[in-house]
C-alpha positions in Angstrom: -133.1 68.8 113.0 -133.6 72.4 114.4 -135.6 74.7 112.0 -132.7 77.4 110.5 -133.5 81.2 111.5 -136.0 83.8 109.9 -138.5 86.1 111.4 -141.4 83.9 112.1 -138.1 83.0 115.3 -140.2 86.0 117.1 -143.5 84.0 117.6 -141.8 81.2 118.7 -138.7 83.4 120.6 -138.4 83.9 124.4 -139.6 87.1 126.6 -137.2 89.5 126.3 -135.6 89.0 122.8 -135.2 91.8 120.7 -136.1 92.0 117.0 -135.3 94.6 114.3 -137.9 98.0 114.7 -138.1 97.4 111.1 -138.8 95.7 107.4 -135.7 94.9 106.7 -136.5 94.8 103.1 -138.0 97.8 102.9 -134.0 99.2 102.2 -131.7 99.0 100.7 -128.1 98.4 100.7 -125.3 101.4 100.9 -122.5 99.7 102.9 -120.0 97.7 101.7 -118.2 95.6 104.4 -115.1 93.5 104.1 -113.9 91.0 106.5 -117.4 90.8 108.5 -116.8 88.2 110.4 -117.7 88.4 114.2 -116.3 91.5 115.3 -117.9 93.4 112.5 -121.4 91.6 113.2 -121.3 92.6 117.1 -120.1 96.3 116.5 -120.6 98.1 113.0 -123.2 96.9 112.3 -125.1 97.2 115.6 -125.1 100.8 114.9 -125.9 100.4 111.9 -129.1 98.6 112.9 -130.0 101.4 114.9 -130.5 103.7 113.2 -132.4 101.7 110.9 -134.5 101.1 112.7 -135.0 105.0 114.5 -134.3 106.9 110.9 -134.7 104.7 107.7 -132.5 104.6 105.0 -130.7 102.6 102.7 -128.2 101.5 105.1 -128.5 97.9 104.9 -124.4 96.2 104.5 -123.4 93.6 101.2 -120.7 91.8 103.7 -117.8 90.9 102.1 -115.7 87.7 103.0 -112.3 87.6 101.1 -111.6 83.8 101.6 -113.7 81.8 104.1 -117.5 80.6 102.8 -119.0 79.7 106.3 -120.6 83.2 107.3 -122.1 83.0 103.9 -123.5 79.9 104.5 -124.3 80.7 108.2 -126.0 83.6 106.5 -128.1 83.2 103.9 -130.3 80.0 105.0 -130.9 82.8 107.7 -132.0 86.0 104.4 -129.0 87.7 106.8 -130.6 88.0 109.8 -128.3 86.6 112.8 -128.1 86.7 117.1 -125.9 89.2 119.1 -125.6 87.4 122.5 -124.6 90.8 124.9 -123.0 88.5 128.0 -122.3 90.5 131.3 -121.8 90.6 134.5 -126.3 91.2 135.7 -126.9 88.9 133.1 -127.8 87.8 128.8 -129.5 89.8 127.0 -130.2 88.4 122.6 -130.8 91.0 120.0 -131.5 90.1 116.1 -130.2 92.3 113.9 -130.7 92.9 110.0 -128.2 94.8 109.3 -126.6 92.9 106.6 -128.3 92.3 103.0 -126.7 89.6 101.8 -122.3 88.7 102.1 -120.6 87.5 98.7 -117.3 85.4 99.2 -114.3 87.4 96.8 -112.6 84.0 96.3 -116.0 83.0 94.5 -117.4 85.9 93.1 -114.8 88.3 92.5 -116.5 90.7 89.7 -119.4 91.1 91.6 -117.0 92.3 94.8 -115.6 94.9 92.5 -119.1 95.4 90.9 -120.4 96.5 94.6 -117.7 99.0 95.3 -118.1 101.1 92.6 -121.9 100.3 92.2 -123.3 104.6 92.5 -125.6 103.1 95.7 -122.8 102.6 97.2 -121.3 106.0 99.6 -119.0 104.0 102.3 -116.6 100.7 102.3 -115.4 99.6 105.1 -113.1 97.6 106.7 -112.5 94.8 109.3 -109.8 93.1 108.3 -107.1 93.3 111.4 -103.3 94.5 110.9 -101.9 91.8 109.2 -105.2 92.8 106.1 -102.9 96.0 105.7 -100.3 94.1 104.0 -98.3 96.5 105.8 -95.4 96.6 107.2 -96.5 98.0 110.8 -92.3 99.7 111.9 -93.4 102.6 108.9 -97.2 102.3 107.9 -96.4 101.5 104.2 -97.0 98.4 102.1 -94.5 95.6 102.0 -94.3 94.8 98.2 -92.9 92.0 99.4 -95.8 90.3 100.8 -96.0 87.4 99.0 -100.3 88.0 97.9 -99.1 92.1 97.2 -96.4 90.4 95.5 -98.7 87.7 93.0 -101.1 90.8 92.5 -98.5 93.6 91.4 -96.8 90.6 88.6 -100.3 89.9 87.4 -102.1 87.4 89.5 -105.9 87.9 90.8 -107.2 89.8 93.3 -106.5 88.4 97.0 -106.2 91.5 99.1 -108.8 93.8 100.5 -106.2 96.2 99.4 -106.8 95.1 95.8 -110.0 94.9 95.6 -110.2 98.6 96.7 -108.5 99.6 93.6 -110.3 97.4 91.3 -113.6 98.2 92.9 -112.0 102.4 92.8 -111.4 102.6 89.1 -114.2 100.8 87.8 -116.6 103.6 89.8 -113.9 106.1 88.1 -114.8 104.4 85.1 -118.1 104.6 85.4 -118.6 108.6 86.6 -119.4 107.8 89.6 -119.4 109.8 93.2 -117.1 109.4 95.7 -117.0 107.0 98.4 -115.2 106.9 101.8 -113.3 103.9 103.0 -114.2 103.0 106.7 -111.0 101.7 108.5 -112.5 99.5 111.8 -108.9 97.8 112.5 -107.3 98.8 116.0 -104.6 100.7 114.1 -102.9 103.4 115.1 -103.5 106.4 112.2 -105.9 103.7 110.6 -107.7 106.0 108.0 -104.1 107.5 107.5 -102.5 104.4 107.4 -105.2 102.7 105.0 -104.7 105.9 102.5 -100.8 105.6 102.4 -101.2 101.4 101.8 -103.9 101.6 98.4 -101.5 104.7 97.3 -98.7 103.0 97.4 -100.9 99.7 95.4 -101.8 102.2 93.3 -98.0 103.8 92.6 -97.6 100.0 91.4 -100.5 99.3 89.5 -102.5 101.9 88.8 -100.8 105.8 89.4 -103.3 107.2 87.1 -106.0 106.5 89.3 -104.2 108.7 92.0 -105.7 111.7 91.7 -108.7 111.0 91.0 -108.5 108.9 94.3 -107.1 112.5 96.1 -110.6 114.2 94.5 -112.9 111.8 95.9 -111.9 109.0 98.5 -111.7 110.3 102.1 -110.4 107.7 104.2 -111.0 108.6 108.2 -110.0 107.0 111.1 -111.6 104.9 113.7 -111.8 104.2 117.3 -113.6 100.9 118.2 -114.7 99.5 121.0 -116.0 96.0 122.4 -114.9 92.9 123.4 -116.1 89.8 121.0 -115.2 86.2 122.0 -115.4 83.7 119.0 -118.4 81.9 119.7 -119.0 78.5 121.1 -121.5 75.1 120.6 -122.3 76.3 123.7 -123.4 79.7 122.7 -125.2 78.9 119.8 -127.4 76.2 121.6 -128.5 78.9 124.2 -129.2 81.3 121.5 -131.3 78.5 119.8 -133.5 78.4 123.6 -133.8 82.1 123.4 -134.9 82.0 119.5 -136.5 78.8 118.9 -134.9 78.3 116.3 -131.2 77.8 115.4 -128.9 80.7 114.6 -125.5 79.1 112.8 -124.3 83.1 112.4 -124.6 83.9 115.8 -122.3 85.9 118.2 -121.6 87.4 121.6 -120.7 90.5 123.3 -119.5 91.7 126.4 -122.8 95.1 126.6 -120.2 97.6 126.1 -119.7 99.2 123.3 -117.9 102.5 121.8 -117.1 104.0 118.5 -115.0 106.7 117.7 -115.0 108.1 113.9 -113.4 111.2 112.0 -116.2 113.3 110.3 -114.6 112.9 107.7 -116.9 111.6 104.4 -116.8 111.6 101.3 -120.6 111.8 101.2 -123.6 110.7 102.6 -123.6 108.5 105.9 -125.9 106.8 108.3 -127.1 108.9 111.1 -124.9 106.7 113.4 -124.3 109.6 116.1 -128.1 108.9 117.0 -127.1 105.2 118.0 -124.2 106.4 120.1 -121.7 107.5 118.1 -119.0 109.8 118.4 -118.0 111.7 115.6 -114.9 113.9 116.3 -112.0 116.3 114.9 -109.1 114.5 115.9 -109.4 110.5 116.6 -105.8 110.1 118.4 -106.4 110.7 121.4 -109.1 108.3 121.9 -107.3 105.5 119.7 -104.1 105.2 121.7 -105.4 104.8 124.4 -107.8 102.0 123.3 -104.3 100.6 122.0 -102.1 100.7 124.8 -104.4 100.2 127.9 -106.9 97.7 126.9 -105.0 96.3 123.5 -101.8 96.3 124.9 -103.1 94.9 128.3 -105.3 91.9 126.6 -101.7 91.1 125.0 -100.0 91.4 128.2 -102.8 89.1 129.2 -103.0 86.9 127.4 -99.2 85.6 126.8 -98.2 85.9 130.7 -101.5 83.6 131.1 -101.0 81.4 128.4 -97.3 80.0 129.5 -98.5 80.4 133.5 -101.2 77.7 131.8 -104.9 80.0 132.4 -106.9 79.6 129.3 -109.4 82.9 129.7 -109.2 86.6 130.1 -110.6 86.8 133.5 -109.1 83.6 134.9 -105.7 85.5 133.8 -107.0 88.8 135.3 -107.0 86.6 138.3 -104.1 86.2 138.9 -102.3 88.0 141.8 -99.2 88.9 140.1 -100.5 88.8 136.6 -103.4 91.3 137.5 -100.0 93.6 139.3 -98.4 93.8 136.4 -100.7 95.1 133.7 -102.7 97.0 135.9 -99.4 99.1 136.7 -98.7 98.5 132.3 -102.4 100.5 132.0 -101.7 103.0 135.0 -98.1 103.9 135.3 -96.8 103.1 131.9 -99.1 103.4 129.4 -101.6 106.6 130.9 -98.7 108.4 130.7 -98.3 108.5 127.2 -101.5 109.3 126.6 -102.1 113.5 125.9 -104.5 115.2 128.5 -108.2 115.2 126.6 -111.7 115.8 128.0 -113.6 112.9 129.3 -110.7 110.8 129.0 -109.5 109.5 133.0 -106.8 107.2 132.5 -107.4 106.1 135.8 -110.4 105.5 135.4 -110.1 104.3 131.7 -107.9 101.2 134.0 -110.5 100.3 136.8 -113.4 100.0 133.8 -111.0 98.4 132.0 -110.1 95.4 134.9 -113.7 95.2 135.5 -114.1 93.9 131.5 -111.3 92.1 131.9 -113.1 89.5 134.6 -116.2 89.1 132.8 -116.5 85.6 133.3 -119.5 84.9 131.1 -117.8 85.9 127.6 -115.0 83.2 128.5 -112.5 85.1 125.8 -109.6 82.8 125.1 -106.4 84.2 125.3 -105.1 82.4 122.8 -107.7 84.2 120.4 -106.1 86.8 121.5 -102.5 86.0 121.2 -102.7 85.4 117.2 -100.4 87.7 114.8 -98.8 89.1 117.7 -96.0 90.2 115.1 -98.2 92.7 113.9 -100.1 94.1 117.5 -96.4 94.4 119.5 -95.8 97.7 118.1 -98.8 99.4 118.8 -99.8 98.1 122.0 -96.7 97.5 123.6 -93.6 98.7 121.8 -95.2 102.9 121.4 -95.7 102.4 125.5 -91.9 101.3 125.9 -90.9 104.3 123.3 -92.8 106.6 124.8 -92.6 105.6 128.7 -88.7 105.8 127.9 -88.1 108.9 126.6 -90.0 110.9 130.3 -87.9 108.5 132.1 -90.4 106.1 132.7 -89.0 102.4 133.7 -91.7 100.5 131.4 -91.0 97.3 132.7 -94.8 96.0 132.6 -94.4 96.9 129.4 -91.0 95.2 128.7 -92.9 91.9 131.0 -95.7 92.0 127.9 -93.4 91.9 125.0 -90.5 88.9 127.4 -94.3 87.1 127.5 -94.4 86.7 124.2 -91.6 86.1 122.9 -91.2 82.7 125.5 -94.9 82.0 123.9 -92.8 82.2 120.4 -90.6 79.8 121.8 -93.1 77.3 123.1 -95.0 77.6 120.3 -92.4 77.6 117.0 -93.8 77.8 114.1 -97.0 76.4 114.8 -98.0 79.9 115.7 -100.6 81.8 114.3 -99.3 85.1 113.0 -98.7 85.6 109.3 -95.1 85.4 110.0 -94.6 82.4 111.9 -92.2 80.5 109.4 -89.5 83.6 109.9 -90.4 84.0 113.9 -90.6 80.2 114.1 -86.9 79.8 113.2 -85.3 81.7 115.5 -85.9 80.0 119.0 -85.4 76.6 117.0 -81.5 77.8 116.6 -81.1 79.3 120.5 -79.1 78.0 122.7 -80.6 79.6 125.8 -82.3 82.9 126.5 -80.1 85.9 125.5 -79.8 84.3 121.8 -83.6 83.6 122.0 -84.2 88.0 122.5 -81.3 89.0 120.6 -83.1 86.9 117.3 -86.9 88.4 117.7 -85.4 91.9 119.2 -83.2 91.8 115.5 -86.8 91.8 114.0 -87.1 95.5 112.4 -89.9 94.5 111.3 -91.6 93.7 114.4 -88.8 96.2 116.3 -87.8 98.5 113.7 -85.4 101.5 115.9 -85.5 99.7 118.8 -83.5 96.3 117.4 -80.7 99.1 118.4 -81.8 99.1 122.1 -79.2 98.5 124.2 -80.8 98.6 127.6 -83.8 97.3 125.8 -82.0 94.1 125.0 -80.7 94.1 128.8 -84.2 94.6 130.0 -85.8 92.0 128.5 -82.6 89.4 129.6 -84.1 90.3 132.6 -87.8 90.2 132.1 -87.7 87.0 130.8 -86.0 85.2 133.5 -88.6 85.8 135.7 -90.8 84.2 133.4 -93.6 82.7 134.2 -95.5 84.6 136.6 -98.5 83.8 138.1 -100.5 81.0 139.5 -99.6 78.3 137.8 -95.7 78.9 137.9 -95.7 79.0 142.6 
């Protein structure tokens, strides 16, 4: 049986493996992170690790998994240590991260999570809970009061959601007279800080309205833009990491070399000097956020749905398919780019070139099915905004519409087995659709996804034309 990763592995690891340039045990925690999945461990935790190495401070992370115990079980025997395997066209690099102090499982330790949020040593509560974790209506940005977990909580049930834990933790913090705190959303949502603040206020209006004044005075919710491609690790990846470390790391994650973090400079209290690790602090995140959502994420979703129905498995396979690449290239350059504000230092065409190169990285083997999940939560910010804004400018959003048509075909193929919080509602639509026109009508009428676009007859006609041309790509030739 393999020995699990600990500090002693530095003696047996291959040359070139990077280790924390500090003693993790000498630093306290100042950050609670809700949703300690692979992305956080390959992104925000890496920036924090750099700050601990260069400037010190009590900025280690208490991670929180809302339901699953898997990350806790992976990291606890390893004293919080784990490795990030960077895979690029130029080769690989392995780095061990020491920024995570412990992992709590909220479903098992709800009181500990609430206490951690209320702890006066906690200055930041950050989140990567995915779009669906905000329990909101993507079309309005407001809390969905009919969300099953929210409905249970608001009628006296146990806390299940990130929003519920924030509400309970902030109530405990206010009651204890503790200081201000920053809630830092790091999810792919437009105006993610605004959405987090609004959903939290909606929740408190229904559950604890007296806390809202305290929130207004003591809490900030800055916006962020995060960018790094972090595919799910495979058993082969863990074996490769073990070969490099000489010990078994069950919590290893893999990622591309590229990483970017843009943060609105609006904190309620102290924060790590993340700018020393490469993060950008700006007055307005929106231009960066919009470019990433509409170009990278929009292209990713389009690659996923077109690639899956053409028989591909990974992003690099899909982007190597000339017909699919042409659609994605048009989406980025001729449609999404035209909807972006002009920002110094942001060249949309250079950005598109860089994205195509990143997508083509064969070492990542980024599964299309991973990107395709939760489409109902992703379409509004990734493709529908481009469709509406390009159309308003007199530009035909053909490629973005093709991406939406491919999502509709994907829903039809997978049915109720689709990995999506609206799986039952979406899965029923193709079951009763006699033809493509009925499929489009049924899905387009889901206002929780399409909002006012549900009434757009021009979009309905364009989707019928686009879906008739599917599948495209090498496998359909």
